[in-house]
C-alpha positions in Angstrom: 11.7 8.7 -20.9 8.6 10.9 -21.1 4.9 10.3 -21.0 4.8 11.2 -24.7 7.5 8.5 -25.5 5.6 5.9 -23.5 2.3 6.8 -25.4 4.2 6.5 -28.7 5.6 3.1 -27.7 2.2 1.8 -26.4 0.6 2.8 -29.8 3.3 0.8 -31.6 2.3 -2.4 -29.8 -0.1 -4.4 -31.9 -2.1 -6.0 -29.1 -2.5 -5.9 -25.3 -0.2 -8.8 -24.8 2.6 -6.7 -26.2 1.5 -3.7 -24.2 1.6 -5.8 -21.0 5.1 -6.9 -21.9 6.1 -3.3 -22.5 4.6 -2.3 -19.1 6.6 -5.1 -17.4 9.8 -3.9 -19.1 9.1 -0.4 -17.9 8.7 -1.8 -14.4 12.0 -3.5 -14.6 13.7 -0.3 -15.7 12.1 2.3 -13.5 10.5 0.7 -10.5 13.3 0.4 -7.9 13.5 0.9 -4.2 16.2 -0.4 -1.9 15.1 -3.3 0.3 16.1 -1.1 3.3 13.3 1.2 2.3 10.7 -1.5 1.8 9.3 -1.0 5.3 5.8 -0.7 6.7 6.0 3.2 6.8 6.5 3.2 3.0 3.9 0.6 2.2 0.9 1.6 0.1 -2.3 0.4 1.8 -5.3 -0.7 -0.4 -3.3 -2.8 -2.9 -3.6 -6.5 -3.2 0.1 -6.7 -4.0 2.9 -5.4 -1.8 3.8 -1.9 -2.9 6.3 0.5 -1.3 6.7 4.1 -2.3 9.0 7.0 -1.2 9.0 10.6 -2.4 11.7 13.2 -2.0 11.5 16.9 -2.9 14.9 18.5 -3.6 15.9 21.6 -5.5 12.2 22.2 -6.4 11.8 18.7 -8.1 9.9 15.6 -7.2 11.8 12.3 -6.9 9.8 9.1 -6.5 11.2 5.6 -5.9 8.8 2.6 -5.7 8.5 -1.1 -6.2 6.1 -4.0 -5.8 6.2 -7.8 -5.6 4.1 -7.9 -8.8 5.4 -7.3 -12.3 2.4 -5.5 -13.7 2.2 -3.3 -10.6 5.9 -2.4 -11.0 5.0 -1.3 -14.5 2.1 0.8 -13.2 4.5 2.4 -10.7 7.0 3.0 -13.6 4.3 5.0 -15.4 3.8 7.3 -12.3 7.6 7.6 -11.9 8.0 8.5 -15.6 5.2 11.1 -15.3 6.4 12.7 -12.1 10.2 12.1 -11.5 12.4 15.2 -11.9 9.4 17.5 -12.5 8.6 20.7 -10.6 5.6 20.6 -8.4 3.7 23.0 -10.6 4.0 20.8 -13.6 2.9 17.7 -11.6 -0.1 19.6 -10.4 -1.1 20.2 -14.0 -0.5 16.7 -15.2 -3.7 14.5 -15.3 -2.5 10.9 -14.8 -6.0 9.5 -15.4 -6.3 11.3 -18.7 -3.0 9.9 -19.8 -4.0 6.4 -18.7 -7.2 6.9 -20.8 -5.1 8.0 -23.7 -3.1 4.7 -23.6 -6.3 2.8 -22.8 -4.7 1.4 -19.7 -7.6 1.3 -17.2 -10.0 -0.5 -19.5 -7.5 -3.4 -19.6 -6.9 -3.7 -15.8 -8.8 -5.9 -13.5 -11.1 -4.2 -11.0 -8.6 -5.2 -8.2 -5.7 -3.7 -10.1 -7.7 -0.5 -10.7 -8.4 -0.2 -7.0 -4.7 -0.7 -6.3 -3.7 1.8 -8.9 -6.1 4.4 -7.4 -4.5 3.7 -3.9 -1.0 4.2 -5.3 -2.0 7.5 -7.0 -3.8 8.7 -3.9 -0.7 7.9 -1.7 1.6 9.6 -4.3 -0.6 12.8 -4.3 -0.7 12.8 -0.5 3.1 12.6 -0.3 3.4 15.4 -2.8 1.0 17.6 -0.8 2.8 16.7 2.4 6.2 17.6 1.0 5.1 20.7 -1.0 2.6 22.7 0.9 1.2 24.8 -0.7 2.1 24.0 -4.3 4.1 26.8 -5.9 
């Protein structure tokens, strides 16, 4: 799955109810993290929902695993996973998540609380990337 494929699928949805259902489906497919890793150290602060996120850097590629106790948030995590997983750091550094979310009109359909949580997730993800890959190649 690629961001382009997600955008194409979002555009096929006729309304936001269908888009939310698609987002939930993505969360079911891509947002996974073993319960043994759902610990305080992996928890994302600043989210109303419980969110856990881990990041590994191996063979020059980013690997993210994440989950949440909320279906929509799992879908948001899935979007980040789709955008970043298996990508080299240089490509991630050049990918603008917020522009992509604007392209699929995501943020204008999130509650303010979800938007704050999404920003916390993105901030944590970017901090983990910087921590694991310093400096970016």
